[in-house]
N, C-alpha and C positions, 0 to 999 in steps of 0.2 A: 792900889787894887780896887777893881770895881766891886759893887755889891753883888753878893750872889742872888740870883733870881730865885723867887719861891719854887721850890721843887713839888712833885705830886704829893698827893695826900699819903700819909704813912700808911704801909702795908705791914700786914703781919710779918714778923720777923722770921726768915726762912733760914734754917740752919744749911750751910752749904760745906761740903768737905773742902779743905784747902787744896789747890792746884799745886803741882810741883813747879819750881822756878823755870822760867824760860832759859833759852840759851843766852840770851841777851843778858838776863839778870845774873845768871851764873858768871858771866865775863865782866860784871862791874866790880869795881874795887869796894871794900868794905867802908862803910860809913852811911851817908843817908840814903844812898842808892840812887842820887840824881845824877844825869849825864852832865859832864862839863859843856859849857856853852862854847860853840865853834868859833874861831877867832873871826873878828869881823874884817870885811874886805872894804877898802876905800871906795866911796861911789863916785862914779863918772859923771861929769856934767851933762845935762841933757842936750840932745841935738835936734835942729830943725828937721821935720819931714819933709822931704823933697821928692815929689812923685815924678816919674818919667811920663812922655806923652802917651806912650802905650798904656800904661797903668791908669791913666786919666781916662782914657776911653773904655777900658774894661771896667772901671769903677762905675761909669755912667751907665754901660750896658746893665749892669747889675742892678742898678737903681730901677731902671726901666722895667727889666724883667719882673722885679717884686711889685711894682705898680700894677702891673697886668694880671699877675696872680692874685693879687687882693681884689682887683675888678671882678675877675671870674667868680671867685668866692662870694662875694657880695650878691651877684646875679642868682647864683646857685641858691644861696640862703633865701633869697626873696620869692623864688618859684617854689621853693618847698614849703614857704609859709602860705602861699596861694593854694597849693596841694591840699595842705591840711585844713584850709578853710573850706574847700569845695568837696572834700571826701564826704561819703555816706555816713549818715549819723549812727548806723550800725554796722557792725561787721559779723557775718555770720561764718563760724568756722565748723565744717563738717569733717568729723574724725571717722576714718573707716578702719575697722580693726585689721583687715587684710587688704592692702591697696590693690586695686586691678593692675596687672602687667601692662605696660606700656610697649607699644610696638614703634620701631623706627620709622618715621614718616616716610612714605613712597612718593616717588614723582607723580604728579597728577597730570594728565588722567593716568590711571594705572589699571588695564583690563585684567591683569593677573599678577597678584603681587608676589614679591620675593621673600616674605616672611611667613613664620607660623606654619600651620598644617591644617588640611581639609579633611575631616572625618566624613565617612559616608557609609551607607548601608548597600551591600551588593548581594542580590539574590540570584545563585547559579546553582546548577545541580541539585535543585529542589530544595536549598536551604539559604537562609539570609545570615550574612556575617557582616562584621564592621572592619572597614579599611580605612587607611589615611594615606594621604599624599603629602610628604614632607617637603615644604616649598624651599628649603635651602638646597636640597639635592634632587628634588623631583622624584624621589623614590616612592613606590606603591608598597605599603606596609600591610600586611593582614594582622589586625589586632585581636580577634576573636575567631576561633575555630571549632566551637562546640558544635555537636550534631544537633542541637536545638536552635532555635531561631534568636538571633541577636540583632537589635536595630534601635533606632531613635539615639544616636550618640550625643552627647552634651560634654563638652571640655569643662573642666574645672577652672576656676580663673587664674590659678597659678599654673596651669597646664600640667599638673602632675598625675590628675585622676581623670577618668573618663566614666560618667555615668551612662547607663544604657539600659533597655529593657530585653528581657529575655524569658523564655519560657522553659528554660532548662530545669526548672525545680517543680515540673507537672503543672505549672501554672504561670502566668505572667507576672513578674516582679521586676523591681528596680535593683540594680546591681552597681557596684563601683568597682573599677578596674584600675589598681595602681600600675601605671604604664612602665615606671621603672623597674619596680621590684615584681610585677606579675601577680601580686596577690588580689583575690576576688572577695568582695564583701557583697553579701546580699542585705540590702536595707530594708525591703518590704517583705512580710511574710504572711499576708493576709491571703485567704483561700481564693479570692477572686482577682480580678483584673487590676493591675497597675503598670503604667507604662509613660512614655513621653515626658522624661525629666527635663528639668532646665535649673540651672544654678543662679541663686542671687549673686550679687556682683561682689559681697565680701566673703563669698565661699562658705558662709555659715548654714545656709538652708536650700533646700530643694523644692521646687514645685513639681507636681505631676498629676496626671490624670488617673483616677481611680473609679472602678465600678464597685459601688456599695448599695445593698439594698435595692437593686435593679435600676440604679441610676449612675450614669458616668458623669462625674464632676471633677473640679480642680480642688487639689489637697497641696498642702505644703507639710514638710517635715525637717528637722535639723539634719546635718550631714552625717550623722550616725544613725538614722532611721527611727529617732524618737520623736516626741511631741508633734504628733501627726494632728494637723487642723484642716477642716473642712472650709473652702472659700465659698463655692457656689452651691446653691441648693434648688435650681431650676428643675423641672422633671425632664427637660429636654437635655440631649447630650451636650456637655462643655467638655473641650479636649484640646490638644496642642497647645499648652501653656509655653509663654516666653517671657522671662523675667527681664525687665527694663535694665539697662546698664547703670541708670541712677538709683536703682532700688526702690522706686516709688510705685510701680505698677507692674501688673502681670497681663499681658495681652494673651487672647486665647480665642478658638473658634467655638461657636455655639449654634445649634439648630433650634433654638427656642422659638423663633418666629417663622417657622416654616421653610428655612433655607439657612444656608450657612452664612453667618455674620462674623465679623471680627468685634470681640467687647474687649473692654479693659476694666480690670478690678483694680481700684485704687488702694494702696496699703499704707500711705502716710498722709499725713496733712488734715486739713478740714473736711475733705471729701472721703476719708478713709472708710472703706466697707462698701462704698457705692460702685455700681457696675454701669457702663455706659456702652451702648451699640454705636461705634463709631463709623460703621460702613451704613447701616440702614438702607439696603438696596434689596427689596423684595423680589425683583427681577433677575438678580444674578447671585452668584455664589462666592463667597471670599473665605479663604482658610489661609492655614500655615503662616501667620503672621510672625514677623522678626523685626527686631529693633536695630536702628542704626547705632552706631558706637557712641554718639552723643545724645541718644534718646529722644531726639528732635523729629525722626521720621519712622515710619513702619513700612516694610514691603511685605507684599501678600500675594498670594495666588488668586485669580479671578477665573471662575468656570470649573468644572469638574474635570475628572481624570480624562486624559486623551485628547482634550481641546482647552487648553488653560493658557493663560498668559500672567505675568507678573506686573504688579502696580507699585509704585512708590508714592506716599502722600506724606505731607507734614502733618503733625499733630499741634492743636492749640487749644486753649481753654476759651469759652466763649461765655458771655453773660447775656441772657435773654430776659426780656421783661415780660412777666405774665400778668393776669388780670389782677392777682392779689399780692405776688411777691416777684422778685427776681430770681433766676435760676442759672446756676453756673454748670456747665456742661463741656465735655470733650468732644471734639469732632476732628475729621481728617480734612484737611484742605489742600489744594495745588495737586490734583491728582494727575500724575504723569505715568503714562504706559511705558513700561521698562522692555517688555518683549516677550516672545513665546517662551513657554516653559512653566515650571511649577516649583515648589519647595525652595524658596530662595535663602541665602544666608550672606551676611554683609562681609566685606574686606574689612580687615582690622583698621584700615585708614579711612573707612567710609566712602571711598571713591569709586566702588563697584560692588557687584555681587557675583555669586556663583548660583546658577539655577540648573534645574534637572530638565533635560529635553529628550522626547523620545520620539524616534522616526522607526516604524517597523517594529522589528525585533530588537533593535539597538536602541541603547540608552546613552547619553551624553551628559558630562559636567561642563557647562559653558560659563566660563567668566567674562563678564562684559563691563565697562566703564559707564558711569553715570552720566559723563560729560561728553560722549561723543558717539554717535552711530557708527557701527563698524568697527569699534574698538573691542573686538571680542576675539576669544581664542577657545580652543578645546583644551579642557584640563585633563579629561580622562573620558574614555568611552568602552564600551563592552558589549557583547551581544548576550545581555542580560539586563535585570531590573535594577536601575539604581534609585536611590533616594535618600532622603534626611540629610542633607549636607550640613555640616557645622565648621565653622572656619575659627581656628584659634590664632592668636597673634603670637603664640610660644610653639616654637617647633619642637618636633620629637627630638629626644636627646639620643645621642648613640647608643648609650645602654638600652633605652626603650626599643630601638630598633632591632638591636641584636637579641634581646629578649623575645620580641614578638616573632621574629623570623625563626628562632629555635624552637618556638612552641607551635608553629604553623604545620600542619601535617605534610609530609613528602607525597603522599598518594591518597586520592580518594576514590572511593568505589563508584562506578556510575550507578545512576538510578535504575537502569534497566540495559538489558543487551538484546538486540534483535537476532534471533536464530533463523537464517533463510537456507534454502536449498534451491537455488536458481537452477533452471533448466537452460541448457545451450541449445539456441537455435540458428547459430551461425558463428562465424568468427568474431569473438569479443562481444557478442550479443546474447543477452540472457533474458528469460521471461520469469516470472514468479507466479505463484498459485495462491488461490483463495483457500484459507481455513476456518473452520468452524470455531466459535468461541465456547467454550465448556461453560455449562451451568448458567446459561442465559436464556431467558424466556421460558424456563421450566422444560425445555426440550420440546414445546408445541410448536414454536417458530424459530428454528435454529437460524442463528445470525452468523455472518460471514464477513471476515475482514482480509485484505491483503496480507501475506504473510511478512511484508516489509513493515506492518504496524501493529500486529497483533499482540506482540510482547509489551509493547509499551502501553497498550490498552489494559492488559492484564495487570500491569505494575500500577497504573493510575488507579485501577479499581481497588486494588489492596490498599492503596494510600488513602483514598476516600473513606474506606471502610474504617481504617485506623483513626483518621482525623475526625470524623463525623459520628462513626458508629452506625452507619447505613450502609448496606450494600447497594449503593446507588446504581449499580450497573447490572443488578440482577435480571432486570427487565429493561430493554432498550426498545425504542420505538422503530428504528429502521438502522440497518448497517448497508451491506453491499445491494446494489440493484443491478439487474441486467441492463443490456445496452438498449433494449426493446421496450423498457418499462415506461409507463405513462405518467409524465410528470403531472403535478398539480396545475389547475389552470393558471396560465400567465407565468409559469415558472419554467427555466429552461432544463432540457433534457441533459445538458452537459454538466452532470453535479459529480461531485468527488465521491458520491456513493458509488458511481458506475465502475470506478478503478479501485474501490475497496478501501479508500482512505477517509471516509466520514462515517459519523456515529451520531444517531438523535437519541437523547436521554429520554426517560420516561417522563411524559407529561404529567402524570398522575400525582407526582410529589407537588405539583403546583395546583392542579385542579381540586383536589380535595378540601372539604371544609377547613380542616385542620391542617393547613398547607405547612410543610417544612421547608419549602423553597421560597425564597424572596429574590426579587430582580431589581437592581439597581439600574436606572437608566443613565446611559452615558453618552452624549451626543459629540460626535467627532466631525466637525464641519456640517454637512448636510446628510450625514449618515447616523443612524442610531445603533447603538451596542447595547448587550446586556451583561451585567456582571451577575453571576448566578451565586448566591449565597444560601448555604444549607444550615438548618437549624440543628445543633449539636444534640446527640441524645443525652449526654450528660450536661447538665446545666450547673455544675459546682465550680467552673473556673478552669477544668482540667482539660477542656476542648473548646478551641474556637476564642472568640473576643466578641465584646459588644458592638453592635452597629452604630455608625455615627451619623447616617443621614437616612431619610426616609426612602423605603423602597417604592417602586412604581407599580400602582394596582391596575393591572390590566383587566380585572374583572369589572371595574367601576364603568367600563364602557357600556355595560348591560343596564345601567341605571338611566341613561340617557343624558341630556343636557351636554354641558362642554366636555365632560369626561368621554362621551360617546364620539365627539368631533375630535378630541387630542388622543384618542385612543388608550384611555385611562386617565389617571390622576396620581399624584402623591398621596401615600397614606397620611392622615391626619396626624398620626404619631409615629415615633420611630418604635419598632418592636422591641421589647425587652429581651434580654437573655442573650446566650453566645451562638455565634454563627462561624461558619467555615467558608472562606472564599473558595468556591469550586474553581472559578475561572482561573484563579492564580495557581492552584493545584495543575489544572490540565495543561496550562503554559509550560509547567516544569517538565512535562513529559511530551510537549511538542504539539499538544492538541490546541488549536485555535479556535477561538469563537469567530462567527461571521456576523456581518451587519444585517439589520433587518431590511427587508425589501421594501420598495417605495409605498406599497399599499397596505403597511403594517397596521395603521391606525384603524382601518375598518375591514380587513382581511385577515383572519387569524393565521393561516398557514405562512404568511408572510413575515410574521413576527421573530422566527427563527432563532429564540432564545435557546432552544433544545439542540441546535447544530453545532457540532464541533468537527474539524477536520485536521489532518496532520499531512502538511504538503512537504516538509523537509526541504523547502526551496524550488521544488519543482513546479513547472506550469501544468495545465490539465491535460495536454497532450502528452507530455512526457509521463505523466502518470498513467494514462491509457496504454503507452507503449510498454510499461511495466508487466501488463498483464495479457496484452492481445497483440497480434500480428497487424502490421500496417493496414493490410488490405481488408481486414475484418473490421478495423475502425472505419475506413473510408466508405465501407457499404452503408454505414449508418450515418456518419457524421461528415462525409465529404472529404475531399483531399486534404492531406495533413499540410500545414505550413512548411515552407522551405526551410525555414531556420530551425525547426523542430528536427526535421530529418537530418540536416547537417549536424546538429548537436548530438542526435542519437548515434550517428556513424562515428 
């Protein structure tokens, strides 16, 4: 017998209950319990191993295959050793609490992707609501339907929530909409203005614009509305924040240097807390910044409303050497003109943009590729005002679509109804009459309009009174004018006033020292238009919203110098307080502004900021035929165009 090997160290004795005998033990005969040894079988003598020729070849192939495998393993181990020797000395691991949803890569170039959903604001029938186009089904879904205004949609990173701004609580606040369940959460409750939300990439915080103590700045809060922090403090307006996908910066628009520029606020790293003007273009305006999905590029709008383009630029850090020290700054490089439009938003794959384009009274959402001209297509269009597009890589769920459609109203009451009593002057031909406007000009100078537009005028007058607190049309400068009126020097007698479809508002609101009207200059090509902003009577946040750009000061021309040549100048500072966009309200009711005439810089009557007209798609001759017989028109203005007579017949 072999000696026993040393066993493990002694362990405390453990008392174990005896186990019942096994079936085999029960079958053993009584005695020592050992099994008898089996009988031995005689061994056969060993035979020599003889391989066939086929077996020899198989054995040789097996040996060669093993040698090849060993060689490949050796090469792989050698390359792994090189990789380990050349790898970076430090490896940084970024842990994100809530990872960003990733979209399936689309073919490149892709003018209009097939994933996610595009949310946007649509203003029609006098109210703004939020809609979305689901990319998988191309369905247009109305997400909000409150009688108050909803705008500035921002998708949460997981696609389950939508942040937006609304004045449904008697002032502008930031809200959250649970897309699947329909729950509505009010995040901000300050009595003043809050809007323009944007999500951090981890979904934990929201940046927004807020008007506090007479100043519009960028703030942040957590996703529950708590822990509000103010980021910017400049006296000029800072607004339209956009959180970078890498979470390190917030881009926004600022008017702090006398025009609109794109700024960046650094949140992390050595430059945390610093602000950088990355456009620095005193002769142009940049706004609406949005980040590419990889945070390496910015797209933004150049120019003001009405004549704007979109530009895409790369972002990089630069170190400049100063007199005493070096400075690290952020700059935009590789400026690429993307195309006409405004308010861009990136496709989830980064290969294209959706922009807003407006032509006449129709607005378009246009998707275009970054990699080829002409790779564009219309996403959506309407005879209404579109804005604020935002593209999420996650589609609306079927449940969200069903809920939204169930919540949408089946019928909406029109803003107004025109009551007319036309007079027949022939087979299928009718004329309309002029009607007096009640309670206008105190009865001293009674104003008239065509019965085709007087009810829309009355409805607009009431709406402006409710929105601003001012009876803006209690006094009008001019309404209907007879055909034989004498026009102002250099102006045409073929005015829409003659057919009763034009109104001039009271200029006294602007001329007085403590003016309540401010004018935003908007150049469209070679024409100048005016956006009329009315100061609200209540300055507690319940009416209007703060201005974002400086108004044009027409009175400055009286001071001489360059202002006299340019027809005025921008105000040095943006006026504080709350204002209502009268031009937008007038458009809701079909009353259009007109462009200034060519002499406006030195001839006051050509400024025309006070003039609004309601054409309803007619040309001037058609408008005249609503009130007058053809022979009466021809006596003053000459023969009617043939195409007008054919259309009228």
